[in-house]
N, C-alpha and C positions, 0 to 999 in steps of 0.2 A: 504494500500500500504506500502510495506517495505521501510524503510529509507535506503538511500545509504551509501556508505562507502567513505566519503570525507576525504581528507587529513586534518591534522590540519593546522591552519594558520601559525604555526611555520615552518612546513615542506614547505609550499608554499613560505613563506618569504625566507627560506634558498635556495630554488630553484631559486628564483628571484634575489638573492643578486649579482650574477655575470652576469646578463642579462642587456641590456641597460635600464637605469632607465626611459627614456622617454616613454617606453612602459608599464611600471608597471601599470598605471591606466587602460589601455586598457585590459591587462590580468586580472586584478582583477574584472573589470566590466563584462567581458565575463564569468569569473568563477561564479560571482553572477547570471548572466542570466541563465547559465546552471543549477545551484542549484535551482533556482526558478521554472524553467520549468521541470526539471527532478530530483526531490529530491531522487528518487529511484536509481539514477545512482551511479556508482563507479568511483572514480577519482584516477589516477595513474600518476606518472612522468614516461613518456615513450617516446622514440625516441626524446629526447631533448625538450619535451614540456609536456603539461598537456593533458591527454587522459581521455575521459568519455565514459562509456559503460554501458549497462544494464546487470549486472552480472547474472540475472535470465535467460537470453537468451544465454549467452556465454561470450566470452572474448572481448578484445579491438578491434579486427578486425571483427569477426563474428557479434558481437552485438554493434559495435561502434556507438556512438551518434555523437561525434565531438572531435576534438583536437584543442588545442591552441598551435600554433607553433610560436616560437620567432626567427625571422631572424635578420640579421645584421641591416637592414634598415626598417623593417616592421613586423607586426604581422599577422599571418594567422589564420582564423577560418576555419578549414578543416573538411570535411565530407567524411569518407571512402566510403559511399554509396551515395555521392552527386549527381551522374548522374541520380539517381532515384527520386530526390526531385523536387517538383514544385518550380520554381524560377521566379515568375512573374516580379520581378524587375531586372532580369538578372544580379545578383551580382556574381554568381558562375563562377570561372575561372578554367582552367586546361584542360589537354587533356589525362589524364590517363583513363584507362578503366572505372573505377567507381568513383575514388576520385576527388573531386572538393573542391575549397576553395574560401574564400573571403579575399582579401588583405586589411589590415587596416594600413593606414599610420599615422593617428592621432586620438586622442580621439574625438575631436570636429567634425570631418568629418565622423565619423562612423554612419552608418544607424541602430541605436540601435533597433528600432522596427522591421525592416526587418530581422535583425540578430536573434531576438527572434523568429520570425515566422519560419525561417529556422531551428533553434534548435528544436522548437516544432514539426515540420514536421519530422525531423530526429529521435527524441525521439519516435514518434508514428510509425515509419516505422518498419515493421517486416522483417528483412533481410532474414529470411527463406522463405519468399514468393517471393524473387527476382529470376530471371533466373540465372542459374549457368553458 
């Protein structure tokens, strides 16, 4: 399996320097989860957050795995194809056609194992098999 194209920690630190500091641990933990589940992914700073996609299948939308979005009062782990993921814990929110997200308000309350499961499902999803 090909290794992904992750940003350097210096680039990530630079991206985070102007974001709310109390979300830094959540962002870094999510980043570590994505890297452990999808080492083949590519990471970009995009749309004001960190975006992960399978570059062998396409770009950040077509082959999106997830995004880490930093909002004023919370962090979101978003899935462009989230409406097609199994969500037995009913964590996913949102009403867009396909995009769904999990809202994270604190590191301590985050359901880390369930988030890992969602990232795994999204990384395994072949978007080309989805209805258009």
